C-alpha positions as CSV (number, residue, x, y, z in Angstrom):
1,X,3.3,-12.1,-0.3
2,X,0.2,-12.4,2.0
3,X,1.3,-14.0,5.2
4,X,4.9,-12.8,5.1
5,X,6.1,-10.8,8.1
6,X,5.9,-7.1,9.0
7,X,9.2,-5.5,9.9
8,X,9.5,-1.8,10.8
9,X,11.8,-0.2,8.3
10,X,11.8,-3.3,6.2
11,X,11.6,-3.5,2.4
12,X,11.8,-7.2,1.8
13,X,8.6,-8.8,0.4
14,X,9.7,-12.2,1.9
15,X,11.8,-11.3,5.0
16,X,9.7,-8.4,6.2
17,X,8.5,-5.0,5.2
18,X,6.6,-2.1,6.8
19,X,3.6,-0.6,5.0
20,X,5.5,1.8,2.7
21,X,8.4,-0.6,2.2
22,X,5.8,-3.2,1.1
23,X,4.1,-0.9,-1.4
24,X,7.5,0.5,-2.7
25,X,8.8,-3.1,-3.2
26,X,5.7,-4.3,-5.0
27,X,5.8,-1.4,-7.4
28,X,9.6,-1.8,-7.9
29,X,8.9,-5.5,-8.8
30,X,6.8,-4.2,-11.6
31,X,9.2,-1.6,-12.8
32,X,7.7,1.5,-11.0
33,X,9.6,3.8,-8.7
34,X,7.8,5.5,-5.8
35,X,9.1,7.2,-2.7
36,X,10.0,5.2,0.5
37,X,7.7,6.7,3.2
38,X,3.9,6.6,3.4
39,X,3.8,10.4,3.7
40,X,5.9,10.8,0.5
41,X,3.8,8.2,-1.3
42,X,0.8,10.5,-0.8
43,X,2.3,12.7,-3.5
44,X,3.3,9.9,-5.9
45,X,1.6,9.4,-9.2
46,X,-1.8,11.1,-9.9
47,X,-4.5,11.8,-7.5
48,X,-7.8,10.0,-8.2
49,X,-11.2,10.1,-6.5
50,X,-12.3,7.3,-4.1
51,X,-15.1,6.4,-6.6
52,X,-12.6,6.2,-9.5
53,X,-10.1,3.8,-7.7
54,X,-8.9,0.7,-9.5
55,X,-6.9,-2.3,-8.6
56,X,-3.2,-1.3,-8.3
57,X,-3.9,2.2,-6.9
58,X,-2.3,3.3,-3.6
59,X,-4.8,3.9,-0.8
60,X,-3.1,6.4,1.5
61,X,-4.3,6.7,5.0
62,X,-2.8,9.0,7.7
63,X,0.4,7.2,8.7
64,X,-0.3,4.1,6.6
65,X,-0.5,3.0,3.0
66,X,-1.9,0.0,1.1
67,X,-2.6,-1.3,-2.4
68,X,-6.1,-1.6,-3.6
69,X,-6.8,-5.0,-5.1
70,X,-10.5,-4.6,-6.1
71,X,-13.7,-5.7,-4.5
72,X,-13.3,-3.1,-1.7
73,X,-10.1,-4.8,-0.4
74,X,-6.5,-3.7,0.2
75,X,-3.3,-5.7,0.7
76,X,-0.9,-4.2,3.1
77,X,1.9,-4.8,5.7
78,X,-0.4,-4.2,8.7
79,X,1.5,-4.9,11.9
80,X,4.1,-7.2,13.6
81,X,1.2,-9.3,14.8
82,X,-0.6,-9.8,11.5
83,X,2.1,-9.2,8.8
84,X,1.1,-8.7,5.2
85,X,-2.6,-9.3,4.9
86,X,-5.8,-8.4,3.0
87,X,-8.3,-6.2,4.6
88,X,-11.9,-5.3,3.7
89,X,-13.4,-2.8,3.6
90,X,-10.6,-0.7,1.9
91,X,-11.7,2.3,3.9
92,X,-11.4,0.5,7.2
93,X,-9.7,3.6,8.5
94,X,-9.8,7.3,7.4
95,X,-8.5,7.7,3.9
96,X,-6.2,10.6,3.1
97,X,-6.2,10.1,-0.7
98,X,-6.0,7.6,-3.6
99,X,-3.0,7.7,-5.9
100,X,-2.7,6.1,-9.3
101,X,0.9,5.0,-10.1
102,X,0.1,2.6,-13.0
103,X,-1.5,4.5,-16.0
């Protein structure tokens, strides 16, 4: 879905999603249910430490959320200008917490 558009309030992986709509839709695609907003997603699943993060974990920032894909990278719906993209390092902004949804 990298390269697809960002859309505020969107949840479509192809037609546009915001950060939490993107993460919610990706998890839904794999059969997992998480809350809609980035702030609510900070309480989803189980909290894990930064040093214990694994691919598939949610990286929760203040006002933003992304999915960790390994090698210090995240995939996220970044902005209307850049759309869905990969960013490195994963802690490119202040991290609120890491949440494990997939056991």
